[in-house]
C-alpha positions in Angstrom: 70.2 145.6 61.9 68.7 142.3 61.2 71.3 140.9 63.6 74.1 142.2 61.2 76.5 145.1 61.7 75.7 148.2 59.9 78.1 148.7 57.0 78.2 150.5 53.6 79.6 147.6 52.0 76.8 145.3 52.9 74.2 147.7 52.0 72.3 147.6 55.2 73.0 151.3 56.3 69.8 153.1 57.7 69.6 156.9 57.6 67.8 158.8 60.6 66.1 160.8 57.7 64.5 157.6 55.8 63.3 156.8 59.5 61.4 160.0 60.3 59.5 159.8 56.7 58.0 156.4 58.4 58.0 157.2 61.9 57.1 159.8 64.9 60.5 161.1 66.4 58.8 160.0 69.2 58.9 156.3 68.4 62.6 156.6 67.3 63.3 157.8 71.0 61.6 155.2 72.6 63.0 152.4 70.5 66.4 153.5 71.7 65.9 153.9 75.2 64.1 150.8 75.5 67.4 149.2 75.4 70.5 150.4 78.0 72.8 152.2 76.5 75.9 150.1 77.3 73.8 147.2 75.1 73.7 146.4 71.4 70.3 148.0 69.5 69.3 145.4 67.0 67.1 147.2 64.7 64.3 145.4 62.6 61.2 147.2 61.0 59.2 144.5 63.0 60.7 145.8 66.6 60.2 149.4 65.1 56.6 148.9 64.2 55.9 147.2 67.7 57.6 150.3 69.6 55.0 152.2 67.0 52.2 150.3 68.4 53.2 150.3 72.2 53.4 154.1 72.0 50.1 154.2 70.2 48.6 152.3 73.0 50.2 154.4 75.8 48.8 157.5 74.5 45.4 155.9 73.8 45.5 155.2 77.5 46.6 158.9 78.6 43.5 159.9 76.4 41.3 157.5 78.5 42.6 158.8 81.5 42.3 162.5 80.4 38.4 161.8 79.5 37.9 159.9 82.9 39.0 162.9 85.1 36.8 165.4 83.0 33.9 162.9 83.6 33.8 163.8 87.3 33.5 161.9 90.3 31.7 158.3 90.5 32.4 154.5 89.7 33.9 152.4 92.1 37.2 153.1 94.4 40.5 152.6 92.3 42.5 149.6 92.7 44.9 149.6 95.5 47.7 148.3 93.2 47.3 151.5 90.7 47.5 154.0 93.6 50.6 152.5 95.1 52.3 152.6 91.5 51.3 156.1 90.9 52.7 157.2 94.7 55.8 155.5 94.0 56.6 156.3 90.3 58.4 159.2 90.7 60.6 157.4 93.1 61.4 154.3 90.8 62.2 156.0 87.8 64.8 158.3 89.9 65.9 155.1 90.9 66.5 153.9 87.6 68.1 156.9 86.1 70.4 156.4 89.1 71.1 152.9 88.0 73.6 153.8 85.1 70.8 155.6 83.2 68.6 152.4 83.0 66.3 154.1 80.4 64.7 150.2 79.4 63.9 149.6 83.4 61.8 153.1 83.2 60.1 151.8 79.8 58.9 148.9 81.1 57.9 150.5 84.5 55.7 152.7 82.6 53.9 150.1 80.2 53.4 148.0 83.2 51.2 151.3 84.7 49.8 151.6 81.8 48.5 147.9 81.8 47.3 148.8 85.7 45.4 151.8 84.4 43.8 150.0 81.9 42.5 147.1 84.3 41.2 149.7 86.7 39.4 152.0 83.8 37.9 148.6 82.6 36.5 147.7 85.8 34.8 151.1 86.2 37.2 152.6 88.6 37.6 156.3 89.2 40.8 157.1 90.0 41.1 160.5 92.1 41.9 163.9 90.6 45.0 164.0 93.4 46.1 160.7 92.1 45.3 161.4 88.5 47.3 165.2 88.9 50.6 163.3 90.7 50.7 161.1 87.6 50.4 163.7 84.9 52.8 165.7 86.5 55.5 162.7 86.8 54.8 161.7 83.4 55.8 165.2 82.5 58.7 165.2 84.4 59.9 161.9 82.5 59.3 163.7 79.2 61.4 166.3 79.9 64.3 164.3 80.3 63.8 161.3 78.0 61.3 163.1 75.4 58.8 160.5 75.4 55.5 159.6 77.0 54.5 163.1 77.8 53.5 164.8 74.5 49.6 165.6 74.3 47.4 162.5 74.0 44.9 163.8 71.5 47.4 165.6 69.2 50.1 162.6 69.1 46.8 160.0 68.1 45.8 162.5 65.4 49.0 162.4 64.1 49.2 158.7 64.0 45.6 158.4 62.7 46.4 160.6 59.6 49.5 158.4 59.0 47.9 154.9 58.8 44.7 156.7 57.3 47.4 158.2 54.1 49.3 154.9 53.8 46.1 152.9 54.0 44.1 155.0 51.6 41.0 154.7 54.1 38.9 157.7 55.3 36.8 157.8 58.6 33.9 157.6 56.4 34.9 154.3 54.4 35.7 152.7 57.7 32.2 153.8 59.6 30.8 152.3 56.5 32.9 149.2 57.4 31.9 149.0 60.9 28.1 149.3 59.9 28.2 146.7 57.6 29.9 144.6 60.4 27.0 145.6 62.5 24.9 144.3 59.7 26.4 140.8 59.7 26.5 140.5 63.3 22.7 141.4 63.2 22.5 138.6 61.0 24.8 136.3 62.8 27.2 136.0 60.0 29.9 135.8 62.4 32.5 135.0 59.4 32.0 138.2 57.7 32.1 140.3 60.7 35.7 138.7 61.5 36.6 139.3 57.8 35.6 142.9 58.2 37.6 143.2 61.6 40.4 141.4 60.2 40.6 143.6 56.8 40.6 146.7 58.9 43.2 145.5 61.4 45.2 144.5 58.4 45.2 148.6 57.4 46.2 149.5 60.8 42.6 150.2 62.4 41.5 148.5 65.2 38.0 148.6 66.2 36.3 147.8 69.7 32.6 146.9 70.6 31.5 148.8 73.9 29.3 147.4 76.2 26.3 149.9 75.3 26.4 148.2 71.8 28.4 151.1 70.2 31.6 150.6 68.3 34.7 152.8 68.2 37.8 152.5 66.1 41.5 153.7 66.3 44.8 152.9 65.1 47.1 149.9 66.0 
């Protein structure tokens, strides 16, 4: 812990019970799986928060994918690199598991794929239903073995949003009010005020995203 060995005499023992009060169980599992089981695992609050944020981004991506599927066809062809990685995901996953349970490689593989998904979706690409079904089927297989990455995205995001709102003292209504104030500041070209509002929300765990159509969405970091 913080590059020191955990010891009662040092007073730096951290119980699982205390961690579960702060983090979803899936975050803790991901933190452990992010390092090879033969390697030392150094705990810091910063690393655990980073793991939580990474998992939030993963489930935000899954939510985007499901919404893109429900919106139907249209858009340009999906990037070849993305469809190739979807097709090879199960094989590369099984290869990593056969390599002395290399869970860290699997974690890196999925986060890399998440970035490819976001690039494709940001470009307006539409991935076919067959590829999407294969992707979610493989993610479910991985979740069954490792206990991460395959929860229901909307449920997970809802839990995390509730946690952030409770800790920050914010409500959806106050966040929308801040977004409206920021929009007014941007309209008046008061960029300093707009940035102040954005950064103030970010410090409390809320990230806002401006869409091409002029709307603004918010979510948790």
